[in-house]
C-alpha positions in Angstrom: -14.9 2.9 8.9 -18.0 1.3 7.4 -17.7 3.2 4.0 -14.0 2.8 3.5 -13.1 0.7 0.5 -9.9 -0.7 2.0 -11.6 -1.6 5.3 -14.1 -3.6 3.2 -11.3 -5.3 1.3 -9.6 -6.2 4.6 -13.0 -7.7 5.9 -13.4 -9.7 2.7 -16.5 -7.7 1.7 -14.8 -6.5 -1.5 -12.7 -9.0 -3.5 -9.0 -8.5 -3.9 -5.9 -10.6 -5.0 -3.9 -11.0 -1.8 -0.2 -10.8 -2.0 0.6 -10.8 1.7 -1.2 -10.7 5.0 -0.4 -10.8 8.7 -2.0 -9.5 11.9 -1.3 -5.8 11.1 -1.0 -5.5 7.3 -2.7 -6.6 4.1 -1.2 -6.3 0.6 -3.0 -6.9 -2.7 -2.7 -6.3 -6.4 -3.8 -2.9 -7.6 -6.8 -3.2 -10.0 -5.4 -0.5 -12.3 -1.7 -1.3 -12.3 0.7 1.4 -13.4 3.6 -1.0 -13.7 4.0 -4.8 -14.2 4.2 -5.1 -10.4 1.8 -2.8 -8.6 0.7 -3.8 -5.1 -1.1 -1.8 -2.4 0.2 -2.3 1.1 -2.2 -1.1 3.9 -2.5 -1.3 7.6 -5.6 -3.3 8.9 -6.1 -0.4 11.3 -7.9 2.5 9.7 -5.5 5.4 9.4 -6.8 8.1 7.1 -3.5 9.4 5.7 0.2 10.1 6.4 -1.0 13.3 8.0 -2.7 11.2 10.7 0.4 9.2 11.8 1.0 9.6 15.5 3.3 8.1 18.1 0.4 5.7 18.9 0.1 4.2 15.3 3.6 4.8 13.8 4.8 1.3 14.6 2.4 -0.2 12.0 3.9 2.2 9.4 7.4 0.9 10.2 6.0 -2.6 9.9 4.6 -1.8 6.5 8.1 -0.9 5.3 9.4 -4.2 6.6 6.6 -6.0 4.7 7.4 -4.1 1.6 11.0 -5.2 1.8 9.9 -8.8 2.3 7.5 -8.7 -0.6 10.2 -7.2 -2.8 12.7 -9.9 -1.8 10.1 -12.7 -2.3 9.1 -11.3 -5.7 12.8 -11.0 -6.8 12.6 -7.3 -7.3 16.4 -7.1 -7.2 16.5 -4.4 -10.0 14.7 -2.0 -7.7 11.2 -0.8 -6.9 9.4 2.4 -5.9 7.2 3.0 -2.9 4.6 5.8 -3.2 2.2 7.4 -0.7 -0.2 10.1 -1.7 -1.4 12.3 1.2 -4.5 14.3 0.6 -6.7 14.9 -2.4 -4.5 17.5 -4.0 -1.6 14.9 -3.9 -3.7 12.3 -5.6 -5.0 10.3 -2.6 -8.4 8.8 -3.7 -9.0 6.3 -0.9 -8.7 7.9 2.5 -7.1 4.9 4.2 -3.3 5.2 4.3 -1.7 3.0 1.6 1.6 2.5 0.0 2.0 1.6 -3.7 4.8 -0.8 -4.4 5.8 -0.4 -8.1 8.3 -2.4 -10.1 9.0 -4.4 -13.2 9.8 -1.5 -15.5 12.0 1.7 -15.6 10.1 4.2 -13.5 10.6 7.9 -14.5 10.5 10.9 -12.2 8.3 12.8 -11.6 5.8 11.2 -13.9 5.3 7.5 -14.6 
């Protein structure tokens, strides 16, 4: 996807602060953090949203959760963390490349905050 912001970040066309990278996944600091720890974890493969997960691409989503657990362990997030995925515009998705917010470092309220 030539116009996708996250695809451009993966290609290095848009700068980011990398937290983690492997063959399938890229994680970086959110530029507008909502918590002291706020990372975005994305597949390198362009998948528009959670609504587009299929049996052909679901393995990368499972891998993303493995990566999130690794990042949380490496960052010492022993007190807990939140993982958020917004699916669709009405749910707050603003970049249509599936991504998972890893939030930690403060008490997180529900449903807001």
